C-alpha positions as CSV (number, residue, x, y, z in Angstrom):
1,M,111.6,-15.2,14.2
2,V,113.5,-12.3,12.4
3,R,112.7,-9.0,14.0
4,A,112.9,-5.5,12.5
5,P,116.6,-4.4,12.4
6,V,116.4,-1.5,14.8
7,E,119.5,-2.4,16.9
8,A,122.0,-1.3,14.3
9,L,120.6,2.2,14.3
10,T,120.7,2.8,18.0
11,N,124.4,3.7,17.9
12,G,126.4,5.6,15.3
13,W,126.2,8.7,13.1
14,D,122.7,9.7,12.0
15,G,122.4,9.1,8.3
16,A,120.5,12.4,7.7
17,S,123.0,14.8,9.3
18,F,126.1,14.2,7.1
19,R,125.5,17.4,5.2
20,D,125.7,19.6,8.2
21,R,129.3,20.5,8.7
22,K,128.7,22.5,11.8
23,G,126.8,19.9,13.8
24,R,126.5,16.2,12.9
25,V,124.2,14.0,15.0
26,F,125.3,10.8,16.8
27,H,123.2,8.2,18.5
28,L,124.5,6.5,21.6
29,G,122.4,4.1,23.6
30,G,119.2,6.1,23.2
31,R,121.0,9.5,23.6
32,I,121.0,12.1,20.8
33,L,124.3,13.9,20.6
34,R,125.4,16.6,18.2
35,E,129.2,17.1,17.6
36,L,129.9,20.8,16.9
37,S,132.6,22.4,14.8
38,P,134.4,25.3,16.4
39,A,132.2,27.7,14.4
40,G,129.1,25.7,15.4
41,L,130.1,25.8,19.0
42,D,130.5,29.6,18.9
43,N,127.2,29.9,17.2
44,W,125.4,27.7,19.8
45,R,127.0,29.5,22.8
46,T,125.9,32.9,21.4
47,F,122.3,31.7,21.0
48,A,122.3,29.8,24.3
49,K,123.2,32.9,26.3
50,H,120.2,34.8,24.9
51,P,117.0,34.5,27.1
52,L,115.0,33.6,24.0
53,C,116.8,30.2,23.8
54,A,115.5,29.1,27.2
55,E,112.1,30.6,26.5
56,L,111.6,28.5,23.3
57,M,112.7,25.4,25.1
58,T,110.4,26.0,28.0
59,E,107.5,26.5,25.5
60,Q,108.5,23.3,23.8
61,L,109.0,25.0,20.5
62,L,112.7,24.2,20.4
63,V,114.1,20.8,21.5
64,S,115.6,20.8,25.0
65,T,119.4,21.0,24.5
66,R,122.4,21.2,26.8
67,E,126.1,21.4,26.3
68,V,127.8,18.1,27.3
69,H,131.0,18.3,29.3
70,E,132.0,14.7,29.4
71,A,134.0,12.2,27.4
72,I,131.7,10.5,24.8
73,P,132.7,6.8,24.2
74,G,133.7,6.2,20.6
75,L,133.8,9.9,19.6
76,G,137.0,11.2,21.1
77,P,137.6,14.8,22.2
78,G,135.2,17.4,20.8
79,S,132.3,19.7,21.6
80,F,128.9,18.2,22.0
81,L,125.3,19.0,22.6
82,E,122.7,16.6,23.8
83,H,119.1,16.8,22.6
84,D,116.0,15.3,24.2
85,P,114.9,12.4,21.9
86,V,111.5,12.0,20.2
87,R,109.8,8.7,20.6
88,F,109.2,8.0,16.9
89,V,110.8,9.7,13.9
90,S,108.5,10.7,11.0
91,Y,109.0,12.5,7.7
92,A,107.1,15.3,5.9
93,F,105.9,13.0,3.2
94,E,104.1,10.9,5.9
95,W,102.3,13.9,7.5
96,P,98.7,14.8,6.9
97,F,97.8,18.4,5.9
98,S,97.5,19.9,9.4
99,M,100.9,18.5,10.5
100,L,102.8,20.0,7.5
101,K,100.9,23.2,8.1
102,R,101.9,23.3,11.7
103,A,105.6,22.6,10.8
104,A,105.4,25.5,8.3
105,L,103.9,27.9,10.9
106,L,106.4,26.8,13.5
107,H,109.2,28.0,11.2
108,L,107.5,31.4,10.6
109,Q,106.7,31.9,14.3
110,L,110.3,31.2,15.2
111,L,111.5,33.6,12.7
112,Q,109.3,36.4,14.1
113,R,110.9,35.9,17.5
114,L,114.5,35.1,16.4
115,I,115.0,38.1,14.0
116,P,114.3,40.9,16.6
117,A,116.7,39.0,18.9
118,G,119.5,39.0,16.3
119,F,119.1,35.5,14.9
120,I,117.6,33.8,11.9
121,L,117.0,30.3,10.5
122,S,119.7,29.3,7.9
123,D,117.4,26.8,6.3
124,A,113.7,26.0,6.2
125,T,112.9,22.3,5.6
126,P,110.4,20.2,7.4
127,S,113.3,17.9,8.3
128,N,114.1,20.5,11.0
129,V,110.8,19.5,12.7
130,M,109.7,16.4,14.5
131,F,106.4,15.6,16.1
132,R,105.9,14.4,19.6
133,G,102.5,13.0,19.0
134,T,100.4,15.9,17.7
135,R,102.9,18.6,18.7
136,P,105.7,19.9,16.5
137,I,109.1,20.7,17.9
138,F,112.0,22.3,16.1
139,I,115.1,20.1,16.4
140,D,117.8,21.6,14.3
141,T,119.6,24.0,16.8
142,A,122.5,24.3,14.3
143,S,120.3,26.2,11.8
144,V,119.8,29.1,14.3
145,V,122.5,31.5,13.2
146,G,123.3,35.2,13.7
147,Y,121.3,37.9,11.9
148,Q,122.4,41.3,10.9
149,P,119.9,44.1,9.8
150,G,119.7,44.0,6.0
151,D,120.3,40.2,5.8
152,P,117.7,38.4,3.6
153,W,116.1,35.1,4.6
154,R,118.1,32.9,2.3
155,A,115.9,29.9,3.1
156,F,112.8,31.5,1.6
157,K,112.9,29.5,-1.6
158,Q,113.4,26.3,0.3
159,F,110.4,27.1,2.5
160,L,108.2,27.6,-0.6
161,E,109.3,24.3,-2.3
162,T,109.2,22.0,0.8
163,M,106.2,23.4,2.7
164,L,104.1,26.2,1.1
165,Y,103.8,24.6,-2.4
166,P,102.6,21.2,-1.0
167,L,100.1,22.9,1.2
168,M,98.8,25.1,-1.6
169,L,98.4,22.1,-3.9
170,A,96.3,20.3,-1.3
171,A,94.3,23.4,-0.3
172,H,93.6,24.9,-3.7
173,K,93.6,21.9,-6.0
174,G,92.8,18.9,-3.8
175,I,96.1,17.2,-4.9
176,S,97.8,15.0,-2.3
177,Y,101.4,15.9,-1.9
178,N,102.6,12.8,0.0
179,A,103.8,10.7,-2.9
180,W,105.3,13.7,-4.6
181,L,107.3,14.6,-1.5
182,R,108.3,11.0,-0.9
183,G,109.8,11.0,-4.4
184,S,111.5,14.4,-4.3
185,G,113.4,13.8,-1.1
186,E,114.9,17.0,0.4
187,N,114.2,19.1,-2.8
188,G,110.5,19.6,-2.4
189,L,108.4,20.7,-5.3
190,P,110.1,22.9,-8.0
191,V,108.3,26.1,-8.8
192,D,108.3,25.5,-12.5
193,Q,106.3,22.2,-12.0
194,V,104.0,23.8,-9.5
195,A,103.4,26.8,-11.8
196,R,102.0,24.4,-14.4
197,V,99.4,23.1,-12.0
198,F,98.0,26.6,-11.3
199,G,96.4,28.5,-14.2
200,W,95.8,32.2,-14.4
201,R,92.3,31.7,-13.1
202,D,94.0,30.7,-9.8
203,I,95.9,33.9,-9.3
204,F,93.5,35.3,-6.7
205,R,93.9,32.2,-4.5
206,P,96.1,33.1,-1.5
207,G,99.8,32.9,-2.4
208,V,99.4,31.8,-6.0
209,F,100.2,35.1,-7.8
210,S,103.1,36.3,-5.5
211,H,104.7,33.0,-4.6
212,V,104.0,30.8,-7.6
213,K,103.5,32.9,-10.7
214,V,105.9,35.7,-9.9
215,T,108.5,33.4,-8.4
216,G,108.3,31.1,-11.4
217,A,108.7,34.0,-13.8
218,I,111.8,35.3,-12.0
219,E,113.3,31.8,-12.1
220,R,112.7,31.5,-15.8
221,L,114.3,34.9,-16.5
222,A,117.3,34.2,-14.3
223,R,117.7,30.5,-14.5
224,D,121.5,30.7,-15.1
225,R,122.1,32.6,-11.9
226,F,119.1,32.5,-9.6
227,E,121.1,32.7,-6.4
228,L,122.5,36.2,-5.7
229,T,126.2,36.7,-5.0
230,E,127.2,38.0,-1.6
231,D,127.9,41.5,-3.1
232,E,124.4,41.5,-4.7
233,T,122.9,40.4,-1.5
234,R,124.4,43.3,0.5
235,T,123.3,45.7,-2.3
236,A,119.8,44.4,-2.2
237,A,119.5,44.6,1.6
238,V,116.1,44.2,3.1
239,S,115.2,46.1,6.2
240,T,114.3,44.2,9.3
241,R,110.9,45.7,9.4
242,L,110.2,44.8,5.8
243,L,111.5,41.2,6.3
244,L,109.3,40.7,9.4
245,R,106.3,42.2,7.5
246,N,106.8,39.7,4.6
247,I,107.1,36.8,7.0
248,A,103.9,37.9,8.7
249,K,102.2,38.0,5.3
250,L,103.5,34.5,4.6
251,E,102.1,33.3,7.9
252,R,98.7,34.7,7.1
253,I,98.7,32.8,3.7
254,V,99.6,29.5,5.5
255,E,97.0,30.1,8.1
256,S,94.3,30.6,5.4
257,L,95.0,27.2,3.8
258,D,92.7,24.3,4.7
259,A,92.3,20.7,3.6
260,R,88.6,20.8,2.7
261,R,89.3,19.8,-1.0
262,L,91.0,16.6,0.0
263,Q,88.6,13.7,-0.2
264,G,88.8,10.1,1.1
265,I,86.5,7.2,0.6
266,W,86.6,6.1,4.2
267,T,86.1,9.5,5.9
268,D,82.4,8.9,6.4
269,Y,82.8,5.3,7.4
270,D,80.7,4.6,10.4
271,D,82.2,1.8,12.6
272,E,78.9,1.0,14.3
273,V,77.1,0.2,11.1
274,S,79.3,-2.9,10.6
275,Y,79.0,-4.1,14.2
276,G,75.8,-2.8,15.8
277,A,75.9,-1.1,19.1
278,D,76.6,-4.2,21.1
279,G,79.5,-5.4,18.9
280,H,80.9,-1.9,18.8
281,Q,81.0,-1.7,22.6
282,Q,82.4,-5.2,22.8
283,K,85.2,-4.3,20.4
284,R,86.1,-1.1,22.3
285,A,86.2,-2.9,25.6
286,A,88.5,-5.6,24.2
287,V,90.9,-3.1,22.6
288,E,91.0,-1.0,25.8
289,R,91.7,-4.1,27.8
290,A,94.6,-5.0,25.5
291,A,96.0,-1.5,25.7
292,T,95.9,-1.7,29.5
293,R,97.8,-4.9,29.4
294,A,100.5,-3.4,27.1
295,G,101.5,-0.9,29.9
296,Q,102.1,2.8,30.2
297,R,105.6,2.7,28.5
298,S,104.4,0.9,25.4
299,L,104.7,2.0,21.8
300,V,101.6,0.9,19.8
301,W,101.1,0.9,16.0
302,D,97.5,1.3,14.9
303,L,97.5,0.0,11.3
304,G,94.6,1.1,9.2
305,C,93.6,3.6,11.9
306,N,90.9,5.3,9.8
307,T,89.8,8.5,11.6
308,G,91.6,7.5,14.8
309,A,88.8,6.5,17.2
310,Y,90.7,3.5,18.5
311,S,94.1,5.3,18.4
312,V,92.7,7.9,20.8
313,L,91.2,5.2,23.0
314,I,94.5,3.3,23.2
315,A,96.5,6.4,23.9
316,K,94.9,6.8,27.3
317,H,96.8,3.7,28.5
318,V,100.2,3.7,26.6
319,D,103.2,6.0,26.1
320,A,102.8,6.5,22.3
321,V,100.5,5.5,19.4
322,V,101.6,5.7,15.8
323,A,98.3,5.8,13.9
324,M,98.7,4.9,10.2
325,D,96.4,4.8,7.2
326,Q,96.9,5.2,3.5
327,E,94.4,7.9,2.9
328,G,95.5,11.4,3.7
329,A,92.0,12.6,4.3
330,V,91.3,10.1,7.0
331,V,94.7,10.7,8.7
332,E,93.9,14.4,8.6
333,E,90.7,13.6,10.5
334,A,92.6,11.3,12.9
335,Y,95.0,14.2,13.6
336,R,92.1,16.6,14.3
337,R,90.4,14.0,16.5
338,A,93.6,13.5,18.5
339,T,94.1,17.2,18.9
340,R,90.5,17.8,19.8
341,D,90.6,15.0,22.4
342,H,93.9,16.1,23.8
343,A,95.5,12.8,22.9
344,D,98.9,14.4,22.5
345,N,100.7,11.1,22.3
346,V,99.1,10.0,19.1
347,L,101.2,10.4,15.9
348,P,99.0,10.1,12.8
349,L,100.9,9.2,9.6
350,V,99.9,8.7,6.0
351,M,101.2,5.2,5.4
352,D,100.2,2.4,3.0
353,V,100.9,-0.8,4.9
354,A,101.3,-2.6,1.6
355,N,103.8,0.0,0.5
356,P,105.4,1.5,3.6
357,S,108.1,4.1,3.7
358,P,111.4,2.6,2.6
359,A,114.9,3.6,3.5
360,Q,115.8,6.6,1.2
361,G,118.3,9.3,0.4
362,W,122.1,9.1,0.2
363,R,123.2,5.5,0.7
364,G,119.7,4.7,1.7
365,R,120.3,6.1,5.2
366,E,119.0,9.7,5.2
367,R,115.4,8.6,5.9
368,R,114.9,5.3,7.7
369,S,112.3,2.7,6.7
370,L,109.3,2.3,8.8
371,S,110.5,-0.8,10.5
372,E,113.9,0.7,11.3
373,R,112.5,3.4,13.5
374,G,111.5,1.3,16.5
375,T,109.8,-2.0,17.3
376,P,106.2,-1.6,18.5
377,D,105.3,-3.4,21.7
378,V,101.8,-4.0,20.2
379,I,100.4,-3.9,16.7
380,V,96.7,-3.1,16.4
381,A,95.2,-4.2,13.0
382,L,91.5,-3.7,13.2
383,A,89.5,-4.5,10.0
384,V,92.6,-4.1,7.9
385,L,93.5,-7.7,6.9
386,H,90.6,-8.1,4.4
387,H,91.7,-4.8,2.8
388,L,95.3,-6.0,2.3
389,V,94.1,-9.4,0.9
390,L,91.2,-8.2,-1.3
391,S,92.3,-4.7,-2.3
392,K,96.1,-5.0,-2.3
393,N,96.2,-8.7,-3.3
394,V,98.6,-9.8,-0.6
395,P,98.2,-13.4,0.5
396,V,96.9,-13.9,4.0
397,D,99.9,-16.0,5.1
398,Q,102.3,-13.2,4.1
399,V,100.3,-10.5,6.0
400,V,100.3,-12.7,9.1
401,A,104.0,-13.4,8.8
402,E,104.8,-9.7,8.4
403,L,102.8,-8.7,11.5
404,A,104.8,-11.3,13.4
405,R,108.1,-10.0,12.1
406,L,107.2,-6.4,13.0
407,G,106.2,-6.8,16.6
408,P,105.8,-9.3,19.5
409,R,102.1,-8.9,20.0
410,C,99.2,-8.2,17.8
411,I,95.5,-7.4,18.1
412,L,94.0,-8.5,14.8
413,E,90.5,-8.4,13.6
414,F,89.4,-11.1,11.1
415,V,86.6,-10.2,8.8
416,A,85.1,-13.3,7.1
417,P,84.6,-13.6,3.4
418,D,80.8,-13.5,3.8
419,D,81.0,-10.1,5.6
420,P,79.3,-7.4,3.5
421,Q,82.5,-5.3,3.4
422,S,84.6,-8.3,2.3
423,Q,82.0,-9.1,-0.5
424,R,82.1,-5.6,-1.7
425,L,85.9,-5.5,-1.9
426,A,85.9,-8.9,-3.6
427,R,83.5,-7.7,-6.3
428,T,85.8,-4.8,-7.1
429,G,89.0,-6.8,-7.0
430,G,88.4,-8.9,-10.1
431,H,89.0,-12.6,-10.7
432,G,92.2,-14.5,-10.1
433,R,93.1,-12.5,-7.0
434,N,93.9,-13.7,-3.5
435,E,90.9,-14.7,-1.3
436,L,90.1,-14.6,2.3
437,P,89.9,-18.1,4.0
438,A,87.1,-19.1,6.4
439,R,87.7,-18.5,10.0
440,D,89.1,-21.9,10.8
441,G,91.5,-21.6,7.8
442,F,92.6,-18.2,9.1
443,E,93.3,-19.7,12.6
444,R,95.5,-22.4,11.0
445,I,97.5,-19.8,9.2
446,A,97.8,-17.5,12.3
447,A,98.9,-20.5,14.4
448,E,102.0,-20.9,12.2
449,Q,103.3,-17.5,13.4
450,F,101.5,-16.7,16.6
451,L,100.1,-18.2,19.8
452,I,96.4,-17.3,20.0
453,D,95.9,-15.9,23.5
454,E,92.3,-14.9,23.3
455,V,89.4,-14.9,20.8
456,V,86.6,-12.4,21.0
457,P,83.6,-12.9,18.6
458,L,82.2,-9.5,17.7
459,T,79.6,-10.4,15.1
460,P,78.8,-13.6,13.1
461,T,81.4,-12.4,10.5
462,R,84.0,-10.5,12.6
463,T,86.3,-11.8,15.3
464,L,89.0,-10.2,17.3
465,Y,92.3,-12.2,18.0
466,F,94.9,-11.5,20.7
467,L,98.1,-12.9,19.3
468,E,101.7,-13.4,20.6
469,A,104.4,-14.0,18.1
470,K,106.3,-17.3,18.5
471,A,110.0,-17.0,19.4
């Protein structure tokens, strides 16, 4: 059995940090190390001496970081920091609305505390933030640099294009930003393209006039030299009070944005309708039993998580749950459910299992593919197989083989072809597409890749399988 190639990424330079000359990141046996240039070391020590640095770490807004005074195998002499790791890496194009919003607010909240202390953020990209379950944490300590009164926030345009504009498109227009951000990489959404989406009737919506229309007009007028020179920057100095006031205004705009315009076809899906009360309770008990078996240190992937009911249930018994669904609206609801239920170890991601995030960026190493970020101890695939076969037209044997490749154990729900949901999907799928086998046919296919440990009938057309991948 060929497993996901995660081992090659446990050691070596992080493919996303090569642009940062002051502090490249190195992975060593599960440790996260940052090699600092002399300028980067001076910058870090200046910030580390200030009480604010320790405060932000204690509040878990800034990743816990310490200077390393030891020889690092394979790196030679140098100056190093060590950061606490996150369990699972994710990217902005995979985040539902509220997660991107929280990343944007974290930047603005940090700025309002850093600037009075004599520091500022040199860049403003969601790549500076990772999520530990539902909670954002700022990880790029190298981007905290010194601030002098009169300095502008040079990362303002980057903040607009990578965070504010995607949020505004979702909030004001109901346009999902996930695919757009996935294609644009680190560049975000250019103002000239975003300005075409918003008409003049939109100018009274929060942020549209000041940060889209006016910014777009300025860029068109000064396209040849949009960035100010150092001399021009000093001449156009912005007072600290005005800078903080503008950041506070930006924070209020972000706070006002919501995801009500985003729609999903499965947000109103009622699990109990398909199973009845008895089948629903039987399914919950079986899933919870499997989660307990997995153990407290386990990483679980919940594929096709819908609004996260089972993700939250599983999270009580394991270390981390990565909850994935292709619809941003249902993943948004999963995030809200996890937050509401204090399931802080659930990480909801917008992810199409039939088209998962690939390796991207420079040399295909800046952003890792889904399977390169860690092997799950258990994969939960509840009522997702029939969607992949009937809606995505993926053959059953390939779905089963991929599940066996990704993880050693799987909880899979089989929905028979005569189930009402399967029949509905089959009608909309058209002729000549892949079909679901009967239950005995599915078991033959599953037995090629898995040992079937347990079978739990839920309804006459739905069955839960506990599977263990063959070696």
